[in-house]
Backbone of each chain as ProteinMPNN parsed JSONL, in Angstrom:
{"seq_chain_A": "GAGVSQTPSNKVTEKGKYVELRCDPISGHTALYWYRQSLGQGPEFLIYFQGTGAADDSGLPNDRFFAVRPEGSVSTLKIQRTERGDSAVYLCASSRTSGIPDTQYFGPGTRLTVL", "coords_chain_A": {"N_chain_A": [[114.801, 98.356, 79.462], [113.976, 97.154, 82.771], [113.12, 98.84, 84.703], [111.574, 101.792, 86.274], [110.892, 104.368, 83.955], [111.512, 107.775, 82.957], [110.612, 110.649, 81.133], [111.04, 113.961, 79.783], [114.614, 113.734, 80.624], [115.743, 116.085, 81.363], [114.305, 119.299, 81.526], [113.933, 122.498, 80.412], [112.254, 125.491, 80.823], [110.294, 128.464, 80.243], [109.083, 130.888, 82.491], [105.602, 130.809, 83.104], [105.007, 129.109, 81.057], [103.623, 125.933, 79.764], [104.104, 122.603, 80.858], [104.791, 119.068, 80.358], [105.4, 116.012, 81.921], [106.58, 112.795, 81.721], [105.915, 109.414, 82.782], [106.878, 106.04, 82.827], [105.869, 103.218, 84.282], [107.099, 100.284, 86.073], [106.502, 97.197, 84.487], [103.375, 95.814, 84.974], [103.028, 96.839, 87.507], [100.648, 98.28, 89.56], [100.243, 100.501, 91.118], [101.17, 103.937, 91.097], [103.304, 106.687, 91.737], [103.881, 110.169, 92.221], [106.53, 112.307, 93.043], [108.283, 115.215, 94.366], [111.406, 116.683, 94.402], [113.278, 119.055, 95.992], [116.283, 120.995, 96.1], [118.517, 119.839, 98.537], [116.552, 118.632, 100.056], [114.333, 115.946, 101.021], [112.456, 113.68, 98.913], [109.163, 114.841, 98.186], [105.787, 113.943, 98.505], [103.385, 114.054, 95.876], [101.168, 112.974, 94.305], [99.136, 109.994, 94.005], [98.382, 107.118, 92.173], [96.095, 104.445, 91.869], [95.725, 102.042, 89.672], [93.802, 103.484, 87.203], [92.737, 105.642, 88.515], [93.143, 108.605, 90.6], [94.207, 108.063, 93.706], [94.997, 109.468, 95.877], [95.616, 112.776, 96.046], [96.62, 114.636, 97.636], [99.043, 115.931, 97.917], [99.467, 117.664, 95.84], [100.481, 120.921, 95.04], [98.888, 123.117, 94.205], [96.202, 124.208, 91.973], [97.46, 124.374, 89.526], [98.859, 122.156, 89.026], [98.481, 118.924, 87.688], [97.7, 115.522, 87.109], [97.535, 112.57, 85.121], [96.474, 109.224, 84.317], [95.525, 107.512, 82.121], [95.192, 104.875, 81.054], [96.029, 103.262, 83.049], [98.65, 102.676, 83.114], [101.086, 104.238, 81.834], [101.852, 107.506, 83.014], [101.175, 111.073, 83.138], [102.416, 114.007, 84.284], [101.264, 117.251, 84.67], [101.957, 120.665, 84.345], [100.779, 123.778, 84.613], [101.173, 127.224, 83.587], [103.852, 127.734, 84.562], [106.004, 128.413, 87.373], [108.942, 130.003, 88.87], [109.477, 128.774, 91.236], [108.663, 126.214, 90.815], [110.759, 124.802, 89.955], [112.632, 121.92, 90.216], [113.477, 118.424, 90.921], [111.451, 116.073, 89.533], [110.092, 113.102, 90.552], [109.15, 109.82, 89.764], [107.507, 106.887, 90.899], [106.828, 103.424, 91.149], [104.757, 100.673, 92.313], [103.964, 97.253, 93.052], [101.447, 96.883, 94.072], [98.957, 98.431, 96.098], [98.952, 97.128, 98.428], [99.848, 95.716, 101.711], [103.074, 94.952, 103.064], [104.193, 97.663, 101.008], [106.48, 98.379, 98.568], [108.068, 101.012, 96.997], [109.522, 101.714, 93.802], [111.792, 103.766, 92.288], [112.056, 106.029, 89.495], [114.584, 107.731, 87.381], [114.058, 110.386, 87.475], [112.875, 113.705, 86.422], [114.53, 116.631, 85.71], [113.326, 119.741, 86.211], [113.639, 123.001, 85.138], [112.748, 126.249, 85.597], [112.896, 129.209, 84.07]], "CA_chain_A": [[115.068, 97.984, 80.845], [112.831, 96.693, 83.596], [112.835, 99.779, 85.745], [110.758, 102.961, 85.952], [111.549, 105.331, 83.113], [110.908, 109.103, 82.943], [111.079, 111.465, 80.072], [112.508, 113.965, 79.46], [115.501, 113.682, 81.784], [115.807, 117.457, 81.72], [113.366, 120.211, 80.879], [114.055, 123.923, 80.73], [111.14, 126.229, 80.27], [110.173, 129.834, 80.712], [107.974, 131.167, 83.402], [104.325, 130.999, 82.453], [104.716, 128.034, 80.002], [103.049, 124.63, 80.185], [105.0, 121.404, 80.683], [104.275, 117.716, 80.639], [106.425, 115.118, 82.333], [106.009, 111.471, 81.513], [106.463, 108.305, 83.61], [106.54, 104.667, 82.495], [106.151, 102.385, 85.487], [107.514, 98.9, 85.895], [105.412, 96.469, 83.882], [102.629, 94.996, 85.966], [102.807, 97.613, 88.771], [99.353, 98.923, 89.483], [100.295, 101.784, 91.853], [102.133, 104.908, 90.604], [103.38, 107.836, 92.605], [104.785, 111.243, 91.81], [107.116, 113.123, 94.148], [109.046, 116.336, 93.878], [112.559, 116.858, 95.291], [114.022, 120.304, 95.846], [117.725, 120.925, 96.569], [118.732, 119.709, 99.992], [115.386, 118.111, 100.688], [113.925, 114.631, 100.592], [111.274, 113.729, 98.017], [107.895, 115.234, 98.747], [104.689, 113.404, 97.818], [102.484, 114.904, 95.141], [99.901, 112.287, 93.944], [99.276, 108.549, 93.894], [97.398, 106.451, 91.398], [95.869, 103.034, 91.916], [95.058, 101.857, 88.387], [93.576, 104.761, 86.42], [92.222, 106.727, 89.356], [93.987, 109.23, 91.58], [93.673, 107.583, 95.059], [95.462, 110.456, 96.856], [96.256, 113.88, 95.425], [96.755, 115.616, 98.699], [100.313, 116.628, 97.851], [99.584, 118.65, 94.728], [100.581, 122.187, 95.72], [97.847, 124.036, 93.779], [95.492, 123.692, 90.79], [98.27, 124.393, 88.358], [99.409, 120.814, 88.884], [97.465, 117.908, 87.367], [98.317, 114.312, 86.624], [96.594, 111.56, 84.602], [96.992, 107.909, 84.026], [94.283, 107.102, 81.47], [95.065, 103.436, 80.806], [96.511, 102.477, 84.188], [100.095, 102.379, 82.964], [101.88, 105.483, 81.701], [101.286, 108.683, 83.701], [101.696, 112.356, 82.721], [102.239, 115.155, 85.25], [101.112, 118.424, 83.825], [102.04, 121.834, 85.13], [100.344, 124.967, 83.85], [101.645, 128.541, 84.062], [104.963, 127.405, 85.471], [106.66, 129.447, 88.19], [110.327, 129.672, 89.147], [109.434, 127.917, 92.39], [108.409, 124.838, 90.441], [112.013, 124.137, 89.61], [112.864, 120.764, 91.131], [113.498, 117.163, 90.24], [110.196, 115.335, 89.666], [110.42, 111.698, 90.631], [108.011, 108.903, 89.669], [107.719, 105.605, 91.523], [105.717, 102.451, 91.022], [104.754, 99.514, 93.162], [103.157, 96.137, 92.611], [100.044, 97.066, 94.48], [98.888, 99.216, 97.285], [98.776, 96.218, 99.617], [100.701, 95.927, 102.862], [103.695, 96.225, 102.852], [104.314, 98.036, 99.611], [107.744, 99.03, 98.321], [108.04, 101.815, 95.757], [110.68, 101.738, 93.074], [111.845, 105.094, 91.667], [112.761, 106.283, 88.252], [115.741, 108.593, 87.515], [113.622, 111.779, 87.662], [112.963, 114.756, 85.397], [114.901, 117.9, 86.338], [112.658, 120.86, 85.596], [114.127, 124.28, 85.456], [111.82, 127.297, 85.119], [113.702, 130.444, 83.971]], "C_chain_A": [[113.8, 97.678, 81.597], [112.405, 97.747, 84.599], [111.86, 100.881, 85.363], [111.506, 103.908, 85.045], [110.751, 106.641, 83.074], [111.476, 109.889, 81.793], [110.344, 112.852, 80.16], [113.343, 113.871, 80.744], [115.673, 115.115, 82.313], [114.855, 118.294, 80.898], [113.625, 121.668, 81.322], [112.926, 124.669, 80.057], [111.096, 127.613, 80.799], [108.979, 129.964, 81.635], [106.682, 131.414, 82.645], [103.936, 129.89, 81.411], [104.105, 126.769, 80.709], [104.039, 123.529, 79.962], [104.311, 120.134, 81.01], [105.467, 116.796, 80.922], [105.794, 113.684, 82.304], [106.652, 110.414, 82.386], [105.934, 106.973, 83.057], [106.888, 103.756, 83.654], [106.708, 101.028, 85.087], [106.299, 98.118, 85.451], [104.703, 95.662, 85.009], [102.354, 95.685, 87.302], [101.558, 98.403, 88.595], [99.368, 100.297, 90.144], [101.412, 102.638, 91.263], [102.127, 106.169, 91.396], [104.229, 108.93, 91.909], [105.237, 111.987, 93.061], [107.923, 114.246, 93.505], [110.186, 116.519, 94.915], [113.275, 118.181, 94.986], [115.43, 120.123, 96.472], [117.808, 120.844, 98.048], [117.597, 119.138, 100.755], [115.184, 116.682, 100.279], [112.755, 114.723, 99.636], [110.035, 114.066, 98.791], [106.738, 114.679, 97.89], [103.829, 114.368, 97.132], [101.083, 114.14, 94.962], [100.181, 110.795, 93.788], [98.043, 107.99, 93.155], [97.304, 104.957, 91.729], [95.068, 102.688, 90.647], [94.966, 103.213, 87.687], [93.221, 105.953, 87.301], [93.227, 107.285, 90.35], [93.426, 108.859, 92.942], [93.989, 108.663, 96.106], [96.144, 111.594, 96.107], [96.526, 115.008, 96.395], [98.0, 116.425, 98.666], [100.464, 117.596, 96.717], [99.512, 120.042, 95.347], [99.394, 123.15, 95.391], [97.212, 123.528, 92.496], [96.277, 123.89, 89.511], [98.822, 123.024, 88.007], [98.262, 119.832, 88.679], [98.191, 116.697, 86.82], [97.19, 113.315, 86.146], [97.294, 110.276, 84.362], [95.896, 107.12, 83.355], [94.106, 105.597, 81.286], [95.704, 102.609, 81.926], [97.984, 102.088, 84.044], [100.874, 103.659, 82.962], [101.108, 106.657, 82.409], [101.93, 109.976, 83.198], [101.394, 113.362, 83.846], [102.282, 116.444, 84.445], [101.182, 119.655, 84.759], [101.742, 123.076, 84.233], [100.977, 126.218, 84.457], [102.816, 128.379, 85.058], [105.564, 128.608, 86.148], [108.071, 129.048, 88.514], [110.405, 128.698, 90.313], [109.098, 126.455, 92.086], [109.646, 124.06, 90.04], [112.36, 123.093, 90.661], [113.098, 119.522, 90.244], [112.158, 116.443, 90.554], [110.424, 113.86, 89.494], [109.099, 110.94, 90.486], [108.407, 107.589, 90.269], [106.536, 104.699, 91.195], [105.886, 101.348, 92.033], [103.734, 98.524, 92.666], [101.671, 96.388, 92.87], [100.082, 98.009, 95.693], [98.624, 98.363, 98.539], [99.875, 96.532, 100.617], [101.766, 94.786, 102.917], [103.984, 96.458, 101.386], [105.546, 98.857, 99.359], [107.713, 99.743, 96.938], [109.445, 101.847, 95.129], [110.68, 103.006, 92.197], [112.519, 105.09, 90.314], [113.864, 107.348, 88.462], [115.338, 110.054, 87.691], [113.71, 112.657, 86.421], [113.4, 116.034, 86.133], [114.283, 119.035, 85.562], [113.301, 122.172, 86.086], [113.268, 125.353, 84.802], [112.641, 128.63, 85.21], [112.778, 131.713, 84.197]], "O_chain_A": [[112.694, 97.916, 81.113], [111.405, 97.555, 85.291], [111.366, 100.901, 84.236], [112.658, 104.234, 85.329], [109.522, 106.647, 83.143], [112.67, 109.814, 81.502], [109.18, 112.907, 80.557], [112.789, 113.927, 81.841], [115.74, 115.343, 83.521], [114.629, 118.027, 79.717], [113.53, 121.985, 82.508], [112.674, 124.497, 78.864], [111.818, 127.922, 81.747], [108.003, 129.22, 81.539], [106.667, 132.146, 81.656], [102.792, 129.757, 80.976], [104.082, 126.593, 81.927], [104.75, 123.531, 78.957], [103.381, 120.088, 81.816], [106.453, 116.835, 80.186], [104.686, 113.436, 82.78], [107.838, 110.52, 82.7], [104.733, 106.796, 82.848], [108.061, 103.55, 83.967], [106.773, 100.685, 83.906], [105.196, 98.329, 85.956], [105.315, 94.972, 85.824], [101.569, 95.203, 88.118], [101.4, 99.121, 87.607], [98.584, 101.169, 89.769], [102.487, 102.122, 90.959], [101.059, 106.693, 91.712], [105.144, 108.646, 91.135], [104.466, 112.254, 93.982], [108.206, 114.243, 92.307], [109.954, 116.51, 96.124], [113.798, 118.394, 93.892], [115.678, 119.208, 97.258], [117.241, 121.676, 98.757], [117.626, 119.136, 101.986], [115.781, 116.225, 99.305], [112.114, 115.772, 99.561], [109.868, 113.628, 99.93], [106.706, 114.914, 96.682], [103.528, 115.424, 97.689], [100.032, 114.606, 95.401], [101.301, 110.384, 93.483], [96.891, 108.315, 93.442], [98.328, 104.285, 91.855], [93.88, 102.999, 90.555], [95.936, 103.965, 87.605], [93.378, 107.108, 86.907], [94.059, 106.552, 90.883], [92.324, 109.271, 93.305], [93.3, 108.749, 97.123], [97.22, 111.36, 95.556], [96.644, 116.173, 96.016], [98.07, 117.485, 99.287], [101.478, 118.287, 96.623], [98.584, 120.326, 96.104], [98.971, 123.912, 96.26], [97.646, 122.503, 91.971], [95.742, 123.571, 88.449], [99.2, 122.755, 86.866], [97.238, 119.876, 89.362], [99.203, 116.841, 86.134], [96.092, 113.261, 86.701], [98.515, 110.212, 84.221], [95.379, 106.163, 83.93], [92.983, 105.096, 81.355], [95.899, 101.403, 81.776], [98.484, 101.249, 84.794], [101.289, 104.123, 84.024], [99.88, 106.732, 82.37], [103.115, 109.977, 82.862], [100.251, 113.519, 84.276], [103.198, 116.69, 83.66], [100.553, 119.679, 85.817], [102.417, 123.324, 83.233], [101.276, 126.275, 85.65], [102.762, 128.822, 86.206], [105.628, 129.694, 85.571], [108.396, 127.863, 88.447], [111.319, 127.874, 90.365], [109.22, 125.579, 92.942], [109.606, 122.851, 89.816], [112.372, 123.379, 91.858], [112.945, 119.558, 89.023], [111.808, 116.247, 91.718], [110.885, 113.402, 88.448], [108.068, 111.357, 91.013], [109.57, 107.201, 90.156], [105.41, 105.154, 90.993], [106.978, 101.103, 92.546], [102.78, 98.87, 91.969], [100.8, 96.147, 92.034], [101.15, 98.321, 96.22], [98.135, 98.851, 99.558], [100.692, 97.434, 100.437], [101.327, 93.641, 102.812], [104.013, 95.507, 100.605], [105.655, 99.958, 99.899], [107.385, 99.158, 95.906], [110.44, 101.989, 95.84], [109.723, 103.284, 91.474], [113.405, 104.287, 90.024], [114.061, 107.816, 89.583], [116.184, 110.885, 88.023], [114.492, 112.404, 85.505], [112.727, 116.473, 87.067], [114.643, 119.285, 84.412], [113.471, 122.396, 87.284], [113.086, 125.355, 83.584], [113.008, 129.079, 86.296], [113.261, 132.845, 84.154]]}, "seq_chain_B": "DQQVKQNSPSLSVQEGRISILNCDYTNSMFDYFLWYKKYPAEGPTFLISISSIKDKNEDGRFTVFLNKSAKHLSLHIVPSQPGDSAVYFCAASAQGSGTYKYIFGTGTRLKVLA", "coords_chain_B": {"N_chain_B": [[105.561, 120.863, 109.769], [107.862, 118.487, 110.36], [107.738, 115.23, 109.872], [109.453, 113.094, 109.648], [112.784, 112.833, 110.459], [116.166, 113.414, 109.757], [118.805, 114.034, 111.448], [121.527, 114.304, 111.065], [123.321, 115.806, 108.641], [125.57, 114.946, 107.297], [128.103, 112.378, 107.099], [131.17, 110.865, 107.781], [133.165, 108.021, 107.237], [135.577, 105.52, 107.846], [136.835, 103.261, 105.434], [135.788, 99.858, 105.723], [135.008, 100.099, 108.344], [132.111, 100.523, 110.579], [129.174, 102.056, 109.486], [126.7, 104.194, 110.758], [123.549, 105.225, 110.344], [121.034, 107.508, 111.238], [117.508, 108.032, 112.038], [114.642, 109.718, 112.948], [111.205, 109.729, 113.941], [107.828, 111.081, 114.118], [105.172, 110.437, 113.898], [102.989, 108.174, 115.15], [101.44, 106.444, 113.777], [102.878, 105.486, 111.671], [103.906, 102.518, 109.964], [105.573, 101.246, 108.32], [108.812, 101.218, 107.155], [111.581, 102.478, 105.402], [114.812, 102.481, 103.774], [116.533, 104.358, 101.409], [119.001, 104.738, 98.913], [120.877, 107.266, 97.289], [122.456, 108.252, 94.388], [124.193, 110.978, 92.778], [122.276, 112.599, 90.231], [120.674, 110.415, 89.766], [117.711, 108.416, 90.476], [116.204, 107.664, 93.676], [117.309, 104.626, 95.13], [115.981, 101.593, 96.215], [116.864, 100.161, 99.364], [116.609, 98.746, 101.859], [113.986, 97.53, 103.977], [111.635, 97.723, 106.748], [109.024, 96.339, 108.706], [106.68, 97.451, 111.131], [106.144, 95.478, 112.904], [108.403, 94.175, 113.416], [111.778, 94.396, 114.872], [114.199, 94.377, 113.79], [115.876, 94.05, 110.707], [117.758, 92.312, 108.339], [120.073, 92.375, 105.642], [122.522, 91.179, 104.004], [125.25, 93.263, 104.053], [123.79, 95.225, 105.256], [121.737, 96.376, 107.887], [118.747, 97.113, 109.384], [117.419, 98.741, 112.195], [114.67, 99.016, 114.378], [113.196, 101.07, 116.751], [110.47, 101.272, 118.317], [109.298, 102.429, 120.589], [110.905, 104.608, 121.033], [110.596, 105.897, 118.697], [112.431, 105.68, 116.571], [114.736, 104.9, 114.029], [117.522, 103.056, 112.623], [120.198, 102.632, 110.333], [122.632, 100.313, 109.721], [125.727, 99.79, 108.266], [127.947, 97.388, 107.475], [130.857, 95.673, 106.446], [131.809, 99.102, 105.767], [132.057, 100.403, 102.468], [133.835, 102.135, 99.808], [132.123, 102.455, 97.649], [129.717, 102.753, 98.849], [129.33, 105.35, 99.349], [127.117, 107.971, 99.192], [123.893, 109.662, 99.2], [121.701, 108.997, 101.745], [118.338, 108.265, 102.393], [115.785, 108.09, 104.779], [112.448, 106.728, 104.943], [108.979, 106.739, 105.582], [105.777, 105.226, 106.086], [102.179, 105.052, 106.622], [100.748, 102.484, 106.193], [98.887, 100.732, 107.159], [96.762, 102.358, 107.769], [95.756, 102.908, 105.376], [97.191, 104.711, 103.907], [99.474, 105.313, 101.559], [101.482, 106.88, 100.639], [104.909, 107.904, 100.893], [106.744, 109.451, 103.455], [109.533, 111.401, 103.547], [112.789, 111.757, 105.066], [115.354, 114.377, 105.243], [117.763, 113.439, 104.381], [121.057, 111.937, 104.626], [124.328, 112.499, 103.937], [126.683, 110.172, 103.18], [130.067, 109.55, 103.348], [132.511, 107.389, 102.499], [135.71, 106.739, 103.328], [138.603, 105.776, 101.651]], "CA_chain_B": [[105.907, 119.849, 110.755], [108.654, 117.45, 109.739], [107.423, 113.951, 110.537], [110.602, 112.174, 109.558], [113.923, 113.684, 110.624], [117.523, 112.89, 109.772], [119.475, 115.204, 112.007], [122.936, 114.473, 110.653], [123.333, 116.022, 107.188], [126.663, 114.254, 106.623], [128.822, 111.402, 107.943], [132.394, 110.332, 107.168], [133.544, 106.752, 107.905], [136.772, 104.925, 107.167], [136.53, 101.962, 104.777], [135.905, 98.716, 106.59], [134.355, 100.377, 109.655], [130.675, 100.536, 110.592], [128.452, 103.301, 109.258], [125.405, 104.157, 111.392], [122.712, 106.427, 109.941], [119.919, 107.594, 112.129], [116.338, 108.609, 111.584], [113.606, 109.8, 113.973], [109.884, 110.045, 113.361], [106.916, 111.615, 115.145], [103.861, 109.94, 113.734], [102.933, 106.848, 115.687], [100.699, 105.622, 112.782], [103.779, 104.878, 110.672], [104.061, 101.111, 110.216], [106.47, 100.642, 107.37], [109.946, 102.11, 107.088], [112.482, 102.11, 104.34], [115.978, 103.266, 103.511], [116.884, 104.499, 100.047], [120.353, 105.281, 98.625], [120.727, 108.036, 96.089], [123.659, 108.808, 93.788], [123.885, 112.203, 91.969], [121.632, 112.484, 88.917], [119.832, 109.216, 89.705], [116.619, 108.326, 91.375], [116.506, 106.869, 94.914], [117.352, 103.163, 94.97], [115.574, 100.891, 97.448], [117.95, 99.452, 99.99], [116.129, 97.74, 102.867], [112.807, 98.027, 104.685], [111.235, 97.004, 107.957], [107.698, 96.546, 109.117], [106.607, 97.8, 112.534], [106.025, 94.269, 113.785], [109.82, 93.691, 113.681], [112.681, 95.386, 115.368], [115.454, 94.242, 113.055], [115.857, 93.372, 109.422], [119.143, 92.268, 107.88], [120.252, 92.044, 104.244], [123.9, 91.264, 103.657], [125.989, 94.233, 104.903], [122.876, 96.294, 105.698], [120.801, 96.073, 108.856], [117.928, 98.237, 109.892], [116.931, 98.523, 113.519], [113.514, 99.934, 114.701], [112.838, 101.18, 118.161], [109.124, 101.952, 118.209], [109.03, 103.318, 121.734], [111.672, 105.829, 120.849], [110.238, 106.366, 117.358], [113.788, 105.801, 116.018], [115.369, 103.761, 113.271], [118.862, 103.298, 112.231], [120.762, 101.787, 109.301], [123.979, 99.912, 109.967], [126.39, 99.205, 107.162], [129.198, 96.774, 107.933], [131.774, 96.819, 106.597], [131.541, 100.178, 104.798], [132.879, 100.391, 101.271], [133.785, 103.381, 99.143], [130.896, 102.497, 96.766], [128.502, 103.109, 99.663], [129.265, 106.854, 99.418], [125.873, 108.388, 98.553], [122.981, 110.266, 100.128], [120.764, 108.012, 102.267], [117.097, 108.761, 102.887], [114.776, 107.137, 105.371], [111.096, 107.043, 104.598], [107.985, 106.089, 106.411], [104.345, 105.333, 105.614], [101.187, 104.535, 107.488], [99.994, 101.699, 105.268], [97.735, 100.145, 107.874], [95.746, 103.371, 107.751], [95.388, 103.124, 103.979], [97.98, 105.842, 103.406], [100.621, 104.656, 100.957], [102.565, 107.839, 100.301], [106.062, 107.869, 101.774], [107.286, 110.68, 104.011], [110.994, 111.234, 103.575], [113.725, 112.646, 105.707], [116.145, 115.235, 104.382], [118.909, 112.767, 103.851], [122.402, 112.023, 105.232], [125.376, 112.213, 102.929], [127.68, 109.286, 103.665], [131.333, 109.475, 102.631], [133.4, 106.302, 103.009], [137.087, 107.077, 102.934], [139.473, 104.58, 101.358]], "C_chain_B": [[106.607, 118.737, 110.055], [108.442, 116.136, 110.488], [108.529, 112.971, 110.563], [111.847, 113.103, 109.521], [115.215, 112.906, 110.575], [118.407, 114.059, 110.157], [120.935, 115.358, 111.626], [122.979, 114.629, 109.109], [124.483, 115.275, 106.51], [127.375, 113.348, 107.662], [130.022, 110.885, 107.146], [132.834, 109.119, 107.984], [134.727, 106.183, 107.104], [136.253, 103.561, 106.578], [136.769, 100.818, 105.723], [135.238, 98.901, 107.966], [132.782, 100.319, 109.509], [130.182, 101.967, 110.325], [127.079, 103.161, 109.934], [124.664, 105.465, 111.012], [121.437, 106.39, 110.755], [118.695, 108.341, 111.573], [115.327, 108.636, 112.745], [112.273, 110.199, 113.299], [108.913, 110.449, 114.482], [105.585, 110.971, 115.076], [103.761, 108.455, 114.158], [102.074, 105.879, 114.786], [101.596, 104.985, 111.759], [104.074, 103.405, 110.999], [105.02, 100.412, 109.205], [107.56, 101.655, 107.114], [110.956, 101.601, 106.083], [113.698, 102.98, 104.327], [116.253, 103.196, 102.016], [118.297, 105.113, 99.929], [120.213, 106.127, 97.321], [122.09, 108.587, 95.641], [123.204, 110.038, 92.969], [123.3, 111.847, 90.635], [120.872, 111.164, 88.733], [118.711, 109.256, 90.7], [116.983, 107.539, 92.66], [116.399, 105.389, 94.604], [116.989, 102.478, 96.265], [116.675, 100.061, 98.017], [117.369, 98.372, 100.92], [114.89, 98.381, 103.524], [112.541, 97.218, 105.96], [109.793, 97.378, 108.325], [107.692, 96.777, 110.656], [106.445, 96.622, 113.466], [107.359, 93.703, 114.069], [110.629, 94.769, 114.304], [114.059, 95.34, 114.671], [115.239, 93.555, 111.732], [117.291, 93.413, 108.854], [119.184, 91.824, 106.383], [121.711, 92.285, 103.869], [124.613, 92.237, 104.637], [125.098, 95.238, 105.561], [121.912, 95.705, 106.739], [120.082, 97.286, 109.29], [117.361, 97.846, 111.208], [115.747, 99.535, 113.757], [113.276, 99.873, 116.15], [111.557, 102.009, 118.209], [108.876, 102.869, 119.407], [109.756, 104.605, 121.638], [111.357, 106.546, 119.547], [111.601, 106.718, 116.61], [114.162, 104.627, 115.201], [116.716, 104.142, 112.874], [119.274, 102.284, 111.177], [122.232, 101.553, 109.64], [124.565, 99.296, 108.696], [127.755, 98.741, 107.627], [129.659, 95.662, 106.974], [131.458, 97.844, 105.483], [132.541, 100.092, 103.668], [132.799, 101.716, 100.579], [132.553, 103.529, 98.204], [129.626, 102.781, 97.536], [128.386, 104.605, 99.794], [128.078, 107.343, 98.59], [125.085, 109.143, 99.607], [121.943, 109.198, 100.519], [119.519, 108.708, 102.824], [116.314, 107.719, 103.592], [113.441, 107.669, 105.027], [110.182, 106.23, 105.427], [106.6, 106.186, 105.813], [103.414, 104.686, 106.609], [100.231, 103.619, 106.711], [98.836, 101.036, 105.856], [96.59, 101.067, 107.929], [95.278, 103.653, 106.358], [96.113, 104.292, 103.338], [99.283, 105.267, 102.823], [101.709, 105.529, 100.511], [103.685, 107.656, 101.351], [106.374, 109.335, 102.186], [108.8, 110.47, 104.159], [111.688, 112.161, 104.509], [114.516, 113.463, 104.754], [117.401, 114.625, 103.887], [120.183, 113.0, 104.656], [123.379, 111.656, 104.123], [126.487, 111.448, 103.59], [128.916, 109.331, 102.723], [132.178, 108.399, 103.256], [134.799, 106.56, 102.428], [137.912, 105.835, 102.781], [140.738, 104.644, 102.186]], "O_chain_B": [[106.001, 118.079, 109.21], [108.92, 115.968, 111.609], [108.555, 112.087, 111.42], [111.95, 114.008, 108.692], [115.369, 111.883, 111.242], [118.72, 114.935, 109.351], [121.523, 116.418, 111.835], [122.701, 113.677, 108.38], [124.419, 114.991, 105.314], [127.265, 113.524, 108.876], [129.891, 110.516, 105.979], [132.88, 109.15, 109.214], [134.841, 106.347, 105.889], [135.4, 102.872, 107.139], [137.774, 100.769, 106.432], [134.949, 97.921, 108.653], [132.258, 100.089, 108.42], [130.707, 102.939, 110.868], [126.377, 102.17, 109.732], [125.085, 106.583, 111.309], [120.836, 105.33, 110.931], [118.852, 109.207, 110.712], [115.191, 107.637, 113.452], [112.23, 110.881, 112.275], [109.167, 110.181, 115.656], [104.882, 110.934, 116.085], [104.404, 107.596, 113.555], [102.014, 104.674, 115.031], [101.185, 104.067, 111.049], [104.435, 103.067, 112.126], [105.232, 99.2, 109.24], [107.274, 102.829, 106.881], [111.146, 100.392, 105.949], [113.651, 104.111, 104.811], [116.213, 102.12, 101.419], [118.706, 105.913, 100.77], [119.514, 105.731, 96.388], [122.778, 109.281, 96.389], [122.056, 110.144, 92.538], [123.756, 110.915, 89.973], [120.468, 110.849, 87.614], [118.74, 110.031, 91.656], [117.987, 106.827, 92.683], [115.493, 104.96, 93.891], [117.601, 102.736, 97.302], [117.36, 99.338, 97.293], [117.651, 97.188, 100.735], [114.774, 99.603, 103.608], [113.149, 96.175, 106.198], [109.394, 98.541, 108.267], [108.601, 96.34, 111.363], [106.594, 96.755, 114.68], [107.467, 92.806, 114.905], [110.238, 95.937, 114.286], [114.942, 96.154, 114.938], [114.495, 92.577, 111.648], [117.946, 94.454, 108.899], [118.39, 90.984, 105.96], [122.106, 93.385, 103.48], [124.581, 92.058, 105.855], [125.576, 96.046, 106.357], [121.328, 94.647, 106.502], [120.665, 98.342, 109.536], [116.863, 96.73, 111.356], [115.824, 100.709, 113.392], [113.162, 98.8, 116.741], [111.565, 103.239, 118.152], [108.313, 103.954, 119.258], [109.265, 105.624, 122.123], [111.803, 107.672, 119.326], [111.834, 107.828, 116.132], [113.946, 103.483, 115.598], [117.072, 105.317, 112.78], [118.734, 101.178, 111.144], [122.987, 102.508, 109.824], [123.972, 98.387, 108.114], [128.59, 99.516, 108.092], [128.868, 94.756, 106.714], [130.924, 97.503, 104.427], [133.709, 99.757, 103.868], [131.789, 102.403, 100.725], [132.035, 104.631, 98.019], [128.575, 103.025, 96.944], [127.385, 105.083, 100.326], [128.059, 107.134, 97.377], [125.518, 109.264, 100.753], [121.371, 108.562, 99.634], [119.629, 109.63, 103.632], [116.169, 106.597, 103.107], [113.26, 108.872, 104.835], [110.543, 105.163, 105.923], [106.294, 107.144, 105.103], [103.848, 103.831, 107.38], [99.046, 103.928, 106.58], [97.857, 100.775, 105.157], [95.47, 100.598, 108.129], [94.47, 104.56, 106.158], [95.668, 104.804, 102.311], [100.115, 104.774, 103.585], [102.751, 105.06, 100.054], [103.44, 107.31, 102.507], [106.28, 110.276, 101.397], [109.27, 109.522, 104.79], [111.212, 113.274, 104.731], [114.383, 113.281, 103.544], [118.075, 115.215, 103.042], [120.388, 114.049, 105.267], [123.247, 110.622, 103.468], [127.175, 111.978, 104.463], [128.811, 109.175, 101.507], [132.528, 108.491, 104.432], [135.008, 106.59, 101.215], [137.93, 104.959, 103.645], [141.583, 103.755, 102.093]]}, "name": "protein", "num_of_chains": 2, "seq": "GAGVSQTPSNKVTEKGKYVELRCDPISGHTALYWYRQSLGQGPEFLIYFQGTGAADDSGLPNDRFFAVRPEGSVSTLKIQRTERGDSAVYLCASSRTSGIPDTQYFGPGTRLTVLDQQVKQNSPSLSVQEGRISILNCDYTNSMFDYFLWYKKYPAEGPTFLISISSIKDKNEDGRFTVFLNKSAKHLSLHIVPSQPGDSAVYFCAASAQGSGTYKYIFGTGTRLKVLA"}
């Protein structure tokens, strides 16, 4: 398909474990975003990549969260020492560029459950 | 501090009538606004957007209105159809300031009754 894809669609883990969430952006999109959505809330920004570099990581809640995009395409969000409060849907979005205006297209999300 | 607010958590409308969803914001630096529709177990789907240099943008049955002085935008759906039943999120960003992240509201659940 031509849209943003995310794997896995669901991830259940135990408190204290390490998880990796993957995002494949739309082909040719240079900007990639991670958001987190908790129940009853709107998506909350985590981090944004322009190419390979993190242009804005102001939304990462603490140093247990880290994301990479080594070749400027696929991105991986990494969460260390998971906590129950990390349970949420993690959404990835991509856009053609960070030019003005810039519309983000979202993937289906990864539902993370920390037991 | 919630910069983007959707004060109506839910809305029910009869099929064929107009649906009006509202959104308020506080940050005067926001210059690009969007509406997304979300079905259960899917990611948000882009619906329509508007730049702050305009006050109206139309796409088929969907129209977004922006009132900058009131810091208010609304989404009109005419006529409403049962397939429009979903959660609608408004989002805003301050792209002219070099900030490309979106700030989302908490969503309004629209139910269109057949």
